[in-house]
C-alpha positions as CSV (number, residue, x, y, z in Angstrom):
1,M,0.0,0.0,0.0
2,R,1.6,3.3,-1.1
3,R,1.3,6.2,1.3
4,P,0.4,9.7,-0.1
5,V,3.3,12.1,-0.6
6,L,3.1,15.3,1.4
7,F,5.5,18.1,0.5
8,P,7.1,20.1,3.3
9,A,5.6,23.5,3.7
10,F,8.9,25.4,3.2
11,L,9.2,23.9,-0.3
12,L,5.7,25.1,-1.2
13,L,6.5,28.5,0.2
14,A,9.7,28.7,-1.8
15,A,8.0,27.7,-5.0
16,A,5.3,30.4,-4.5
17,A,8.0,33.0,-3.9
18,L,9.7,32.4,-7.3
19,P,9.2,35.4,-9.5
20,G,7.4,34.8,-12.8
21,R,8.9,35.9,-16.1
22,P,6.8,38.3,-18.1
23,A,5.8,37.3,-21.6
24,S,7.5,39.4,-24.3
25,A,5.2,42.1,-25.5
26,A,4.6,43.2,-29.1
27,P,6.4,46.5,-30.1
28,I,4.4,49.6,-29.2
29,T,4.4,52.8,-31.3
30,I,6.1,55.4,-29.2
31,V,6.5,58.1,-31.9
32,N,4.7,58.4,-35.2
33,T,4.7,61.7,-37.0
34,G,3.3,60.1,-40.2
35,P,5.0,60.3,-43.6
36,G,6.0,63.5,-45.2
37,S,3.7,64.7,-48.0
38,G,6.6,65.5,-50.3
39,S,5.4,69.1,-51.0
40,T,9.0,70.0,-50.1
41,T,12.2,68.2,-49.3
42,V,15.4,68.6,-47.3
43,I,18.7,67.1,-48.3
44,L,20.1,64.2,-46.3
45,D,23.7,63.3,-47.1
46,A,27.2,63.2,-45.5
47,A,27.3,67.0,-45.5
48,Q,24.0,67.5,-43.8
49,W,22.6,65.4,-41.0
50,L,19.1,65.8,-39.6
51,A,17.7,65.1,-36.1
52,A,14.4,65.4,-34.2
53,E,13.6,65.5,-30.5
54,F,11.0,63.3,-28.8
55,I,9.9,63.0,-25.2
56,V,8.8,60.0,-23.2
57,S,7.2,59.8,-19.8
58,D,7.9,56.1,-19.2
59,S,10.8,53.7,-19.4
60,W,11.2,51.9,-22.7
61,L,13.3,49.4,-24.6
62,L,13.5,50.8,-28.1
63,T,13.4,48.1,-30.7
64,E,13.1,50.0,-34.0
65,V,13.6,53.6,-35.2
66,Q,12.7,54.9,-38.7
67,G,12.8,58.0,-40.9
68,W,10.8,58.8,-44.0
69,I,13.6,58.8,-46.5
70,A,13.9,59.0,-50.3
71,P,17.4,57.5,-51.2
72,F,19.0,58.5,-54.5
73,E,22.5,57.0,-54.0
74,T,23.1,53.8,-52.2
75,G,25.1,54.1,-48.9
76,D,25.1,53.7,-45.2
77,V,23.1,55.8,-42.8
78,R,23.8,55.9,-39.1
79,F,20.7,56.1,-36.9
80,R,21.9,57.5,-33.6
81,L,20.1,58.3,-30.4
82,Y,21.3,61.2,-28.3
83,S,20.5,62.6,-24.9
84,D,18.9,66.0,-24.7
85,G,21.3,68.9,-25.2
86,G,18.7,71.6,-25.0
87,D,17.8,72.8,-28.4
88,V,20.2,70.3,-30.1
89,P,21.3,66.7,-29.6
90,G,23.5,66.1,-26.5
91,S,25.7,63.1,-25.9
92,P,25.4,60.0,-28.1
93,L,23.8,57.0,-26.4
94,F,23.2,54.3,-29.1
95,Q,23.8,53.9,-32.8
96,Q,23.2,51.5,-35.6
97,L,24.3,51.6,-39.2
98,L,21.9,50.7,-42.0
99,S,22.7,50.3,-45.7
100,I,20.0,51.9,-47.9
101,A,19.8,51.2,-51.6
102,S,18.8,53.8,-54.2
103,T,15.2,53.7,-55.2
104,G,14.7,57.0,-57.1
105,S,16.2,60.3,-58.2
106,P,15.9,63.9,-57.1
107,D,13.4,64.5,-59.9
108,H,11.3,61.4,-58.9
109,P,11.8,60.8,-55.2
110,T,10.4,57.5,-53.8
111,A,10.2,57.6,-50.0
112,E,9.8,54.7,-47.6
113,W,10.2,54.1,-43.9
114,Y,13.8,53.2,-43.4
115,G,15.5,52.2,-40.1
116,P,17.2,49.4,-38.1
117,S,15.2,46.9,-36.2
118,S,15.9,44.3,-33.5
119,L,17.5,47.1,-31.4
120,S,17.8,46.9,-27.6
121,W,18.1,50.5,-26.5
122,P,16.8,51.1,-22.9
123,I,15.8,54.6,-22.1
124,D,14.3,56.3,-19.0
125,P,11.7,59.1,-18.9
126,G,13.0,62.2,-20.5
127,S,13.9,63.9,-23.8
128,Y,15.9,62.3,-26.6
129,W,17.1,63.1,-30.1
130,L,16.9,60.7,-33.0
131,A,19.5,61.6,-35.7
132,F,19.8,60.5,-39.3
133,E,23.5,60.6,-40.2
134,P,24.6,59.5,-43.7
135,L,28.1,58.4,-44.3
136,D,30.3,58.6,-47.5
137,T,28.3,57.8,-50.6
138,F,24.7,58.0,-49.4
139,D,22.6,60.8,-51.0
140,G,18.9,61.4,-50.5
141,D,16.1,63.6,-49.2
142,M,13.6,63.5,-46.4
143,L,10.2,64.4,-47.8
144,L,8.3,67.1,-45.9
145,P,6.2,68.0,-44.0
146,S,4.9,65.2,-41.8
147,P,1.4,65.7,-40.5
148,S,2.4,65.5,-36.8
149,A,6.0,66.8,-36.9
150,L,8.0,67.0,-33.7
151,A,8.4,70.4,-32.1
152,N,12.2,70.6,-32.0
153,E,14.5,69.6,-34.8
154,A,18.1,70.3,-35.9
155,F,20.6,69.9,-38.7
156,L,24.3,69.3,-38.6
157,R,26.6,71.1,-41.0
158,E,30.3,71.7,-40.6
159,G,30.6,69.5,-37.5
160,A,27.9,71.0,-35.2
161,Y,24.2,70.6,-34.8
162,T,22.1,73.8,-35.2
163,S,18.6,74.1,-33.9
164,F,15.8,74.7,-36.5
165,A,12.3,75.5,-35.3
166,F,10.5,73.4,-37.9
167,I,11.7,71.0,-40.6
168,G,8.8,68.5,-40.6
169,L,10.8,65.3,-40.5
170,G,8.9,61.9,-40.7
171,V,9.9,59.9,-37.7
172,R,8.8,56.6,-36.1
173,V,10.0,55.0,-32.9
174,F,8.9,51.6,-31.6
175,G,9.6,49.7,-28.4
176,E,8.6,47.6,-25.4
177,A,7.5,49.0,-22.0
178,I,10.0,48.2,-19.2
179,A,8.1,47.0,-16.2
180,E,8.9,48.6,-12.9
181,Q,11.3,46.4,-10.9
182,P,9.9,45.1,-7.5
183,K,11.3,46.6,-4.4
184,P,14.0,44.5,-2.7
185,V,12.9,42.7,0.5
186,S,14.5,44.1,3.6
187,E,16.7,41.9,5.7
188,E,14.3,42.2,8.6
189,S,11.3,41.0,6.5
190,S,13.4,38.1,5.1
191,S,14.3,37.0,8.6
192,I,10.6,37.1,9.7
193,A,9.5,35.2,6.6
194,L,12.2,32.6,7.1
195,F,11.3,32.1,10.8
196,G,7.6,31.7,9.9
197,S,8.5,29.2,7.2
198,V,10.6,27.1,9.7
199,L,7.8,27.1,12.3
200,L,5.2,26.1,9.7
201,A,7.5,23.4,8.3
202,A,8.1,22.0,11.8
203,S,4.4,22.1,12.5
204,V,3.6,20.2,9.3
205,H,6.3,17.6,10.0
206,Y,4.9,17.0,13.5
207,W,1.3,16.8,12.2
208,R,2.4,14.5,9.3
209,R,4.0,12.0,11.7
210,R,0.7,11.5,13.5
211,L,-1.4,11.0,10.4
212,P,-2.9,7.5,10.1
213,A,-2.0,5.4,7.1
214,V,-4.2,6.4,4.2
215,S,-4.7,4.2,1.2
216,S,-4.0,5.9,-2.2
217,G,-6.0,3.3,-4.1
218,R,-2.8,2.1,-5.8
219,R,-0.9,-1.1,-5.2
């Protein structure tokens, strides 16, 4: 006759205390200015970089950043995230190169959303700048204006960013929300919980020894 198995209480308590792992969330749209209409354009090449400021009130893990770009000459564009430097980008935080192939010409621009994905850029609440920085051979335009353009924008020429009140860049930013971390358990609380677990385990052990034999129905 097989006796039923009873687990010690402290094992049950330990299992209940194990933190669960959150399921990975689908990317959330953090910034979306919409695409530029193309009624006007601004040059995007190695001699002129462009940037736009956005503000977040929560912590995020950025997974993808994009610009509404019409490429004329194939080349690399660096997508770089900066801290806030006031009216211009501050210190560089993250960056990712993306090779963009030509799809049109200055006379017939064809714009699309271009940008690196699979990023892992954690940010806290605050202001940030997303910059579009072509290298070497890339030549293109950013079509303007976007319907919900960001308030602060800037361009870089001759090695320094300059604030520009309104350019109208098309920008999109995606990410996952970063859950607030649980507060650490104090040493005193841990000691109390451990003492309670020991008492409960001892009580169950004592009670278990006095249980009568119970048939499990198995042989």
